[in-house]
C-alpha positions in Angstrom: 28.8 91.3 -7.1 29.1 93.9 -4.3 28.7 92.4 -0.7 26.0 95.4 -0.1 22.6 94.0 -2.4 20.7 97.0 -4.3 17.2 96.5 -5.0 15.2 98.0 -8.0 12.0 99.6 -6.7 9.2 100.1 -9.3 6.0 101.7 -8.0 3.1 104.1 -9.4 3.3 107.7 -8.3 0.8 110.4 -9.6 0.1 108.6 -12.7 3.7 107.9 -13.3 5.8 104.5 -13.0 8.8 105.4 -11.1 12.0 103.0 -11.3 14.5 103.6 -8.3 17.4 102.0 -6.9 18.4 101.5 -3.3 20.4 99.7 -0.8 18.0 99.2 2.0 14.7 98.3 1.7 12.0 96.6 4.0 8.4 96.5 5.6 7.6 99.8 7.3 6.1 100.0 11.2 3.5 102.2 9.4 1.0 99.5 8.2 0.8 99.4 4.6 4.2 100.9 3.5 7.6 100.0 2.2 10.4 101.7 3.4 13.3 102.6 1.0 16.7 103.9 2.0 20.0 105.1 0.5 18.7 105.7 -3.2 21.3 105.2 -5.5 22.1 107.3 -9.1 24.3 106.8 -11.7 27.7 108.8 -11.5 28.0 112.5 -12.5 31.1 111.9 -14.3 28.9 110.4 -17.1 29.0 112.6 -20.4 25.5 111.9 -21.4 22.8 113.4 -18.9 19.5 111.7 -18.7 16.8 114.3 -17.8 14.6 111.5 -16.2 17.0 110.5 -13.9 18.2 114.2 -13.2 14.4 115.0 -12.1 14.4 112.1 -10.1 17.7 113.1 -8.5 16.0 116.6 -7.7 13.0 115.0 -6.5 14.7 112.8 -4.1 17.6 115.4 -3.0 17.9 115.3 0.8 15.4 112.5 1.2 16.8 110.3 3.9 14.0 107.6 3.9 11.0 107.3 1.6 7.8 105.4 2.5 5.8 103.6 -0.5 2.3 102.5 0.1 2.1 98.9 -0.6 -0.6 99.4 -3.2 1.8 101.5 -5.4 4.5 98.9 -5.5 5.1 97.0 -8.8 7.9 95.0 -8.4 11.0 94.8 -6.1 14.1 93.3 -7.3 17.5 92.6 -6.0 19.8 93.4 -8.5 23.8 92.9 -9.1 24.1 96.7 -10.1 22.4 99.8 -10.1 21.1 101.0 -13.6 19.2 104.4 -14.4 16.5 105.5 -12.4 13.7 106.7 -14.8 10.1 107.8 -14.7 7.9 106.8 -17.4 4.1 107.4 -18.1 1.9 105.1 -16.3 -1.3 105.8 -17.7 -1.3 103.2 -20.8 0.3 100.5 -18.6 -1.5 97.3 -17.8 -0.5 97.0 -14.6 -3.3 96.4 -11.7 -3.0 97.6 -8.0 -1.8 94.3 -5.7 -5.1 93.3 -3.9 -4.7 94.0 0.0 -6.5 92.7 2.9 -8.0 94.8 5.4 -5.7 95.5 8.7 -6.6 92.8 11.3 -8.9 94.3 14.2 -7.2 94.5 17.4 -8.5 92.4 19.9 -11.4 93.7 22.1 -10.9 94.1 25.9 -14.1 92.0 26.6 -16.9 93.2 28.1 -17.0 93.6 32.0 
């Protein structure tokens, strides 16, 4: 197993389900978002080219960091090695959004 973990992130985006692999993932300072960095895609030396993975490579080309809303996240797994990134139709999927609690209110300054 590699010394640096790899994460498989599955999330909803525009009615589709994205499955991507990243080396860095953490809670964002922006409330309600997860940050993913260092996206990992398969080797270009492969004989077979997956059009779904190529579409994702093009969509995320030049992206340093991506902010994914918490309610879009389906699942995050730490895996032994990266797989093929893919996009699938999410219209018929039986996946419910994770319920979120509202952001805590800031403490009041008091009435003077």
